[in-house]
C-alpha angles and dihedrals in degrees: 000000000000114000110242104176125198119346146162136222109263111227127165090239094062101026094115092048092048091054092054097044114113119229098025108144100175142353135213124220130194103254096214091057091059131085111201094215095048110038116180112264089240094058091046092054091047091052091046088056087053094256107154116237120202121193112227114201125209106172109056094092094209090174095055125101095249125079116260113276110257092217092054091048091051091049092049088050092050091053093050089050094048094049093042088229124179093222143353128230138212139162137267093234148098120244103175138022142180126051131114095334090065099021089236134118114287110250131191119208095194085210141069111267128190125263118225109253094234136123092252090055093044092051092050094044091050092052093047091048089053091052090050092046090054093050097046125082094214136040119286128226124192127208130221110234138218118253137201095185135052124221114229118240098023113174104198141035119246093257092053093047094051091044092054093045093053092043093053101041107025088234119155121235130234103203116204109199091188086061092050087055090047091053090046093058098035101038106020094244120154111234092203090057092050094050089048090056097047126105091241096191089063094063111120095181144317138252126217124190147150134244144166138247119227123174093346093307121111115218119201094222103160082210100093136063119278109267126226095249090059092050089050091056088049088053092048090053093047089051087063101040140355104252112226088225142000123201132192114221124205121163105172146354086055115200128211116296090251091060092052089049089052090053091049087052090052089050092054092049093050087051092050093048088054090048090054090052091047093052091049090052092051091050092050089050092050090047091050090050091052093052091050093051092054090062093051125094114270092253094057091046091055091054093053098040094087092057093046091052091052093051093047091052091054093059102037134093120236091273090052096251111149113245120243117245094250094050090049090048093053090049093054091044090051091050091051087051091053090050093250127136119256119260111283093012123138114264118248112296097019125114126224130214132005093297092049091049091061103025111140095346101077103020119126116289119252103304117252112244099026087141091064089045090052091054092047092048093043092054092049094049092046092053093049093045092046090054089049100047108016101040095242118147119293108254115250118276099027123113102255092205092054092046089055090050090052092046092054093044092052090049092047092049090046089057092046096050093045087054089054098047091040104032091164093070095067088047095052097041099036117190092353091068102086095042093047093047095048089050090049091049093055091068102024116062117199113259100170138019128311097263090056088046091056090052092048092048090053092048091049091054093047094046089056095049097256148180095043096220109089094213092051093047091053093049091050090049091053089051091049095049091047094059106027098071128085088261137011114279117255117266094203111128093240093055094046089051090049090052091047090051094051090049092051091048094046090059094058 
């Protein structure tokens, strides 16, 4: 796997700061926010400097019951080719449900929702990943997500689920250590156990992010500093393997550049601490092997002597002195920063271990009956999503309180994103915007993207005679008319005069 080094999530709000930050080897950009023919100047300059840019998708819904949409796959492929990216990434999640498969209304979550860790869900996910792999020009890596709710009747742990996915498809893994922490707080899952079960050789890179705890629930906000427990999980991971890349995510509430640089420094220190532990473990193993050889017959010792000499030469100075654990760790971290593979690691394109030797090549064939699994999964996901966004009864087996927390979080995020894609709405409506939108969201599930949601919200207000202020209602109507047609209305004076005349005549 290509060594990426240390990176940060590129966002327009911090684009200038990212360009000036020292030690940034690569960046990740939300794929859906990029237009291949009109890349932001900041990204173009970064690419010209040799900084790797990885497109990170959020809308494929690989964990959903439906097959991945061909148009979305084509768009993701175009972005990878435009950016010259070594890979693309997505999520193990579902983002929509309903439709023809379940003969129910199509619903959009506007958020990444967890996939049940069942055989049905795994079969569907594996087939969807294979479809995506066939459509993309570069390797695909998929990310574990954070969850507020638990599916009833799960059959595997997260580590087992990810291992089987990688083993059957050859897909790479994007491990988000902040999401492991979130699932520890919200679901009682042990991050160390999850790491122990992962196919470490399949890791493409690692995400690190902050969050916040409210009323005993951890929210993966990407809007707060990285907490100590997340850095500790990163150290635990680095004690097991040298990750090809690590990236800091921040999506809003952006601090001063110096604070982001401090967080990147904390991430590097956490990696170095993990590397120290990894080297100590290697030295203990080597010492144990040496002691075991001394108790073997001479013939067996002779057979193993060549391997021991090779291992010793890898970690000795020119004078033969064994390197200390900390010095070895610093060397490994420095190699990662230079984009080099760690000592003794497989070269690019090689697999390691028994799982690596067979990954993707000898996995089970496409499961028979995936169509039936799709339907079962689709019905379950549609029932949960309907409870979250349409107010239908919570499906049996779910924690009703947690579903309520998730539903409120989805509505709040929906209001925030609509305010970003249509920033005129909060300006026009003022303090009434959020209350009005949350009321609208309770009875109007999202069935398309956020821009369509903004238009539907404005249309809903206007159709109910709101806002009460005539001037504000007129301004909202103008905004809606400007954006609801097949093309923007002309701003030529004669056309504007004609529209004003028609409005005046219609009021008589």
